C-alpha positions in Angstrom: 110.9 108.2 125.9 107.2 108.4 126.7 104.9 110.2 124.2 101.4 111.4 125.0 99.1 112.5 122.1 96.5 114.9 123.5 92.9 114.5 122.3 90.9 117.7 122.0 87.2 118.0 121.4 86.4 117.6 117.7 89.8 116.1 116.8 90.1 114.2 113.5 90.9 110.5 114.1 93.5 110.6 111.2 95.4 113.3 113.0 95.8 111.0 116.0 96.0 107.5 114.7 98.7 108.1 112.1 101.3 109.4 114.6 100.2 106.9 117.2 100.9 104.0 114.7 104.3 105.4 113.8 105.4 106.0 117.4 104.0 102.6 118.5 106.0 100.9 115.7 109.1 102.9 116.8 108.6 101.4 120.3 108.5 97.9 118.9 111.6 98.5 116.7 113.5 100.0 119.7 112.6 97.2 122.1 110.4 99.4 124.1 112.5 102.6 124.2 109.5 104.5 123.0 106.0 104.3 124.5 102.9 106.2 123.4 99.5 106.8 124.8 96.4 108.9 124.0 95.4 111.4 126.7 92.9 114.2 127.2 92.7 117.2 129.5 89.6 115.7 131.2 91.4 112.5 132.0 90.2 109.0 131.1 86.8 108.9 129.3 84.8 106.8 127.0 84.9 107.5 123.3 81.8 107.7 121.2 80.9 105.1 118.6 82.0 107.3 115.7 85.5 107.5 117.0 85.6 103.8 117.9 84.5 102.9 114.4 87.0 105.2 112.8 89.8 103.7 114.8 88.7 100.2 113.9 88.7 101.1 110.2 92.1 102.6 110.4 93.5 99.5 112.0 91.9 97.3 109.4 95.3 96.7 107.8 95.5 93.5 109.9 93.2 92.1 107.3 95.8 91.2 104.7 95.1 90.2 101.2 96.4 90.5 97.6 96.9 94.0 96.1 96.2 94.0 92.4 97.5 96.6 90.0 96.2 97.4 86.5 99.7 97.2 84.9 103.0 95.5 85.5 104.2 91.9 85.5 101.6 89.2 85.6 102.1 86.7 88.6 103.2 83.2 87.6 100.4 80.8 86.9 97.8 83.4 85.7 
């Protein structure tokens, strides 16, 4: 199955990136049975720096680290 997410003028990046990530992960989990791409009515075009920065921030999950909580069990050695 091939999915196209249509970008309209003034779209909110969160409305696009969240479903893109879910569908892309589905493609990985299904060994490529699902593919996804972003499209616009005008065809291929450059995105502005605001959109590029928003996408970069949303994909920042690649920067892994420790998540600390205020309560709960204390990790061993602390």
